[in-house]
Structures are given as structure tokens and as C-alpha cells.
N, C-alpha and C positions, 0 to 999 in steps of 0.2 A: 504494500500500500504506500502510495506517495501522498505526502501532505501537500494539497493544492489549495492555494489561496486565490480568490478572485473569480472563480468560475465554478459552475455546478459540476459535481463529480458523479461518475457512474462506475458500475462494475467493482473491480477490486479496490478502487480508490475510495469507495463509499465506506464511511465509518458506520458499521451496522448499528443502528439505534433501535434495538429490539423493542424497548418499552414504548417509544413513540410510535413505531409502526404498528404494534399491537393495539394501541389506543385508537389509531386512525382506522384500522380494519374493523375493530369492534364498533366504532361509530358508524361506519359504512354498513356493516351487517345489521345494525339496529335500525337502519333506514334514515339516519340523520345525515346532514350535509356538513362534514367537518370543514372548518376554516383554520388554516395555518397562519398564525400571527406571531411574528417575532422580528427582532431587529434585522437589518440587512446583513447578509453574509454569514448567517448561522446555519444554512443548509436546507431551507424550505424547498427549494427547487430540487436539490439532490434527493430529498425524501420522495418528492413526486416522481422523479426519474426511477427510483427504486420500485415504487408501486407500478409504474408503467412497464419496467423491464421484467418484473417478477410478480405479475398479478396472480391472485388466487384462481383456481381452475374455473370457477363459474362466473368470472368477471371479464369483461372486455374494457380496456382502459384507453382513453383518449387524452392526450396532453395538448394544450394549446396556450401559447403565450399571447395574451391580448393587449400587452402594453402599448403597442403602436396604434391601437384603434382610437380614433378621435371623434367617432360618431357612432350612434347606435347601429347604423347600417354596416359600418366597418367591423364592429364587434360581431354582429350576426354573420357577416361574410367570413370572418376568421373561423367561427365555430362551424359553419357549414363546410368550409373547405377542409378543416381538420377531420371532420367526420367522414367526408368523402374519401379521404386518403387512407382510411383504416382498412386493415386486411380483413377483418371480420365482415366488413360490408362488401357485398358483391360489387366490385369496382365497375365492371362493364355495365351492369344494370343501372347503378347509381349515376355513372357519367352520362349514360344515354338519357336518363330522366333529367339530369341537369341541363344537357344540351337542349332537350325538348322544352324545358321550362324557359330557357333563355330565348329560344326561337319564338315562343309564344309572345314574348315581349316586343318583337319587331312589328312595326306597322308597315306592311308591304303595300305600297301604293300601286305599283305596276310591275309586271314581268314581261319583257319583250320576247319575241320569237328567237332573237339572237342570244338570249340568256341573260341580258342585263336586268338587274333588279333595282328599282327605285324605292328607297325607304323613306317613310315619313317620320314623324316624331315617334321615338320608341319609348315605351314605358320601361322604367328600370325594374330589374328583378328585385323583389322584396325578399331579402335573405332571411329575415325572421320567419316569414311564412315558408320559405323553401327549407329552412332548417327543421321547422316543425313537421313538414311533410316527410322529410328524410328520416327523422326520428321514428315516425309512425310506420315507415316502410322497411325498417331494418328487420331482417329475418335472422334472428340469432337466439340461441338458447341461453345466452349469457346475459348477465345484468350489466348495464352500461354505466361506467364511471367517466365523467368528463371533468378533468382537472384543469382549472384555469389559473395560469400563473400571471402575476402582476395585475390582478383584477382591480386592486385599489388604485393603481396608476391609471387604469382604463377609466374608472369612474371620475377621477380627477380631470382626465383629458376631456 
């Protein structure tokens, strides 16, 4: 194990905090939504990586850093994309649904015989609605955990 300062650690460099991890898993299994609160640089992200890298068998874990979201739409966009990228999600089906959802937002004014398409004003994809639809479409026998890092900064943004 190497003592690393300044960045989150994973694998062998993680100082196994059995007590903290046990409390977090107990809270999750009890149906609560744990919130990790501590000063900067004490290992909150590293603990989340540990849960991501070694989830319990009946859980699927998604990690997303929302720090750079400066609007509600950006926040939902990040959550939507994080969920789309997960292995437990059928990627081809999910990406096709996302493509169709985006295609529906285009206002096609005309299509010529030569194949040119004229677009009118397009409605933006509502990522909050798209995220909700994606959550409902997930076919998995596992319970989903979504871990959001830097959420306090997102709220401040």
C-alpha cells in the first residue's frame, strides 16, 4: 500500500475502513440514503470507489461526480449518462432508446428527395424525464445504488 495524498485511492492503496463500510452497507440495506460528510481529503471518494469496485452481490452501483453541473439540466444529464454507461444496463437497448428520445426532439420541417433535411426549432431533451424513464426501464435483479460525489458543490453551483 502506498500513502497517497491529494487524490482518491483504489485497490491496494485503499486503507480498508471496515467499520465505516459496514455502517454504510447497513444503512443501505435498511433502505436509508447515507450521506458522507467530512472535511476535505479524508477519503469520502475513496470509500465510494471501494463500494463501486466491490459491491455486494445483489447490488449494482453507479458512481457519478456532479461537481461541474451548474444547472438542474446538467445535473440530470450527468446522472442519465452515468446510468447509460453501466454494464448492468443493456447498452444497445439503452443507447437506441436515447437516440430515439433525442430524435423525437427534432422539429423536421422538410425532407427533400435528394436527402437534405431542414430542421426547425428543436425542443431540448428533458434529462430529468429521460433519467426517470431509464430508471423504470432497467431490467436487473439487483438493487441500484447511485453514489453522487461533490453533491454539495453541485447545489452551491
